[in-house]
C-alpha positions in Angstrom: -32.8 42.3 -5.2 -30.9 39.4 -6.7 -27.2 39.3 -6.5 -25.3 40.2 -9.6 -23.3 37.6 -10.9 -19.6 38.6 -9.4 -21.3 39.3 -6.1 -22.7 35.6 -6.4 -19.2 34.2 -7.1 -17.4 36.1 -4.2 -20.2 34.9 -2.1 -19.7 31.1 -2.7 -15.8 31.8 -2.5 -15.8 33.4 0.7 -17.9 30.3 2.2 -15.6 28.1 0.6 -12.6 29.5 1.8 -13.7 29.8 5.4 -13.3 25.9 5.3 -10.3 25.2 2.8 -6.9 26.3 3.9 -3.5 25.1 2.1 -0.4 24.0 4.2 2.8 23.0 3.2 2.1 19.6 3.5 -1.4 19.7 2.0 -1.5 22.7 -0.4 -4.5 24.1 -1.7 -5.3 24.0 -5.3 -6.9 27.2 -7.1 -8.4 26.9 -10.4 -9.7 29.8 -12.1 -11.4 29.6 -15.3 -12.1 32.1 -17.9 -14.3 31.8 -21.2 -11.2 31.2 -23.2 -8.4 30.1 -20.7 -7.8 27.9 -17.5 -5.3 28.8 -14.9 -4.3 26.9 -12.0 -2.0 27.4 -8.9 -0.8 25.1 -6.1 -0.7 27.4 -2.7 0.4 27.5 1.0 -1.6 29.5 2.8 0.4 29.4 6.0 3.2 31.2 3.9 0.7 33.2 1.6 2.7 31.7 -1.5 2.1 30.1 -4.6 4.0 27.0 -4.9 3.4 26.2 -8.3 1.3 27.5 -11.5 0.4 26.5 -14.7 -2.3 28.0 -17.5 -3.5 27.4 -21.0 -1.2 30.7 -21.9 2.1 28.5 -21.2 4.4 28.6 -24.1 4.2 24.8 -24.6 0.6 24.7 -23.9 -0.5 27.4 -25.8 1.3 25.8 -29.1 -1.6 23.2 -29.1 -4.8 23.7 -30.2 -7.5 21.9 -29.1 -11.0 22.2 -27.4 -11.5 24.1 -24.2 -11.8 20.5 -22.4 -8.5 19.2 -24.0 -7.0 22.1 -22.7 -7.8 22.0 -19.1 -6.8 18.2 -19.3 -3.2 19.5 -20.6 -2.9 22.0 -17.9 -4.1 19.5 -15.2 -1.4 17.1 -16.5 1.2 20.0 -16.7 0.6 21.0 -12.8 0.8 17.3 -11.9 4.4 16.9 -13.5 5.5 20.0 -12.1 4.0 19.0 -8.3 5.8 15.5 -8.7 8.9 17.1 -10.0 9.1 19.6 -6.9 8.0 17.0 -4.5 4.4 18.8 -3.5 
């Protein structure tokens, strides 16, 4: 029997997470993409904390209209600015 879409995604995620670990020196970038929005986090797995987060639902980004691709680019730039500002 074939896996459902959710089960397939969980299997892929667990396979990736076996290898990828974020540290304080080199944190992990986690991206979640829904049909309409995009969410990005920078994570330190050793402490189990989210260092930074940005999404297309943030106040400054949600006011700007555009395609999903343009919103994703804006979220990428926003998380990069936050990371540079914090020094991650």
